[in-house]
Every structure is written in structure tokens, then in C-alpha cells.
C-alpha positions as CSV (number, residue, x, y, z in Angstrom):
1,M,0.0,0.0,0.0
2,N,1.4,3.4,-1.0
3,E,0.3,6.9,-0.1
4,K,-1.7,7.4,-3.4
5,E,-3.6,4.1,-3.0
6,L,-4.4,4.9,0.6
7,L,-5.6,8.5,-0.3
8,K,-7.8,7.0,-3.0
9,V,-9.5,4.7,-0.5
10,A,-10.0,7.5,2.1
11,Q,-11.4,9.8,-0.5
12,S,-13.9,7.2,-1.8
13,F,-15.1,6.8,1.8
14,F,-15.3,10.4,2.9
15,K,-16.9,11.7,-0.3
16,Y,-20.3,10.4,1.1
17,F,-19.9,12.5,4.3
18,D,-18.2,15.6,3.1
19,P,-17.2,15.9,-0.5
20,E,-15.1,19.0,0.4
21,A,-13.2,17.3,3.2
22,E,-9.4,17.8,3.0
23,I,-7.6,14.5,3.3
24,V,-3.9,14.1,3.9
25,V,-2.0,10.8,4.2
26,E,1.2,10.7,6.3
27,E,3.5,7.8,7.2
28,K,4.7,7.9,10.8
29,E,5.2,4.6,12.7
30,S,2.1,3.6,10.7
31,W,-0.1,5.2,8.1
32,W,-2.2,8.2,9.3
33,V,-5.2,9.5,7.4
34,K,-5.8,13.1,8.6
35,V,-9.2,14.6,7.7
36,T,-10.3,18.2,8.0
37,S,-14.1,18.6,7.6
38,V,-16.9,20.9,8.3
39,N,-18.8,17.8,9.6
40,S,-16.0,16.9,12.1
41,G,-18.4,16.6,15.0
42,H,-20.5,14.0,13.2
43,L,-17.4,12.1,12.0
44,I,-15.9,12.0,15.5
45,G,-19.1,11.2,17.4
46,K,-19.6,11.0,21.1
47,M,-16.2,10.2,22.8
48,G,-14.7,9.4,19.4
49,E,-16.9,6.3,18.9
50,T,-17.9,7.2,15.3
51,L,-14.3,7.9,14.5
52,T,-13.3,4.5,15.8
53,E,-15.9,2.8,13.6
54,I,-14.8,4.9,10.6
55,Q,-11.2,3.8,11.2
56,Y,-12.4,0.1,11.3
57,I,-14.3,0.5,8.0
58,I,-11.3,2.1,6.3
59,R,-9.0,-0.6,7.5
60,L,-11.4,-3.2,6.1
61,M,-11.5,-1.4,2.8
62,I,-7.7,-1.2,2.6
63,A,-7.4,-4.9,3.5
64,Q,-9.9,-5.8,0.8
65,A,-7.9,-3.7,-1.7
66,V,-4.5,-5.1,-0.9
67,G,-5.3,-8.5,0.5
68,E,-3.7,-8.0,3.9
69,F,-4.1,-5.9,7.1
70,V,-2.4,-2.5,6.9
71,P,-2.2,-0.5,10.2
72,V,-3.9,2.8,9.6
73,T,-5.0,5.5,12.0
74,V,-7.8,7.8,10.9
75,D,-7.9,11.2,12.6
76,V,-10.5,14.0,12.1
77,D,-9.5,17.6,13.0
78,S,-6.6,16.3,15.1
79,Y,-9.0,14.7,17.6
80,K,-6.8,11.7,18.2
81,E,-3.5,13.6,18.4
82,K,-5.0,16.0,21.0
83,K,-6.5,13.1,22.9
84,E,-3.2,11.2,23.0
85,T,-1.3,14.3,24.2
86,E,-3.9,15.0,26.9
87,L,-4.0,11.4,28.1
88,A,-0.2,11.1,28.3
89,E,-0.1,14.4,30.2
90,L,-2.8,13.2,32.6
91,A,-1.0,9.9,33.1
92,V,2.3,11.6,33.9
93,A,0.6,14.1,36.3
94,M,-1.1,11.2,38.1
95,A,2.1,9.2,38.3
96,E,3.9,12.2,39.8
97,N,1.2,12.5,42.4
98,V,1.4,8.8,43.2
99,R,5.2,8.9,43.5
100,N,5.0,12.0,45.7
101,S,2.1,10.9,47.9
102,G,2.8,7.2,48.1
103,Y,-0.8,6.4,47.4
104,A,-2.2,4.5,44.4
105,Q,-4.6,6.1,42.0
106,E,-7.0,4.7,39.4
107,M,-7.8,6.2,36.1
108,K,-11.3,6.1,34.7
109,P,-12.3,3.1,32.5
110,M,-10.9,3.4,29.0
111,S,-10.5,1.5,25.8
112,A,-7.6,-0.9,25.1
113,Y,-6.0,1.7,22.8
114,D,-6.1,4.4,25.5
115,R,-4.7,2.0,28.1
116,R,-1.9,1.2,25.8
117,L,-1.1,4.9,25.4
118,V,-1.0,5.3,29.2
119,H,1.3,2.3,29.5
120,V,3.6,3.8,26.9
121,A,3.6,7.2,28.5
122,L,4.6,5.7,31.9
123,E,7.0,3.1,30.5
124,K,10.1,5.0,31.7
125,F,8.5,6.9,34.5
126,E,10.5,5.9,37.7
127,G,9.0,5.1,41.0
128,V,5.6,3.9,39.9
129,K,4.0,0.9,38.1
130,A,0.9,0.9,36.0
131,N,-1.4,-2.1,35.8
132,S,-4.7,-2.7,34.0
133,I,-7.4,-3.9,36.3
134,D,-11.0,-5.1,36.1
135,E,-12.8,-6.5,33.1
136,G,-14.7,-5.4,30.0
137,E,-16.0,-1.8,30.0
138,L,-14.7,-1.2,33.5
139,R,-11.1,-2.0,32.6
140,R,-8.9,0.8,33.7
141,I,-5.3,1.5,34.9
142,K,-4.2,1.6,38.5
143,I,-1.0,3.6,39.1
144,E,0.9,2.4,42.2
145,P,4.1,3.4,43.9
146,I,7.0,1.1,43.7
147,E,8.4,0.3,47.2
């Protein structure tokens, strides 16, 4: 899959929602499809749920086109980039609080993707450990001091 092919797939999908949407494809650690649209609220949905489903559909379309899974992140109006930054900042702030106070803290329930972002943000943070706890929709991260 190259940039042109990925752009073509994304354009064929988004033309039904906003024919004027601006679509840019970038290659970072994986492919990113960045969309700017006047309908961004509808494309993102409540808590990013619609955007998650759009990403799933685009991944299926790409897999159909090339015959294999291709990791692609779809972002509308930088929603995911901002969310990733905010989540990492929150995780670090909570970890600092845990390290300074000596008391564990739990984050709110979140998706597997968001939990992974927190684990990555705290990977090299000294003095605390982060563990996923609970099951299903209640799964969240508990940050504990290392004794």
C-alpha cells in the first residue's frame, strides 16, 4: 500500500460524508489519514466512537484492496492527536502525584487503545508501576508506587 492508494480509499469513503473534506496521508510509525471537515463533530461522534468505527471500516476497505491488514490511524481535525497528548499528560501528572504521595490512584475506565497509550507514557517513569485492572468496559489503569 502506498500513499496514493491509501488516499484514494480514504477519498472514496469520505466523499459520502463531506465531498469538500481535506484528506492528507502521512507515514509515521504507521499510516495516518488526517481529515479536516466541516462535519467533524459528526465524524468524530460521542467520545470518538464514530471515528473508531470509521477507522475500522477504512482498515477493512484497505485490507480488501491489498489482501492484507495494513495498520492505519484515521484522525479527524486532530482529535486523536490531541486526545493522545492530553491522556499522556494526565498519566504523567497522576504518576507524579502517586510517586510524591505514596498512594495509588486509578484512572477512569478506557479503551484498550487508550490504556496502551498510558502504559507507553509511563514506561520510563520511575517510582511507579501501571497495571490494567477489572474486566470489560470497567477495565482501567491503576498507578501504584514502587516500594
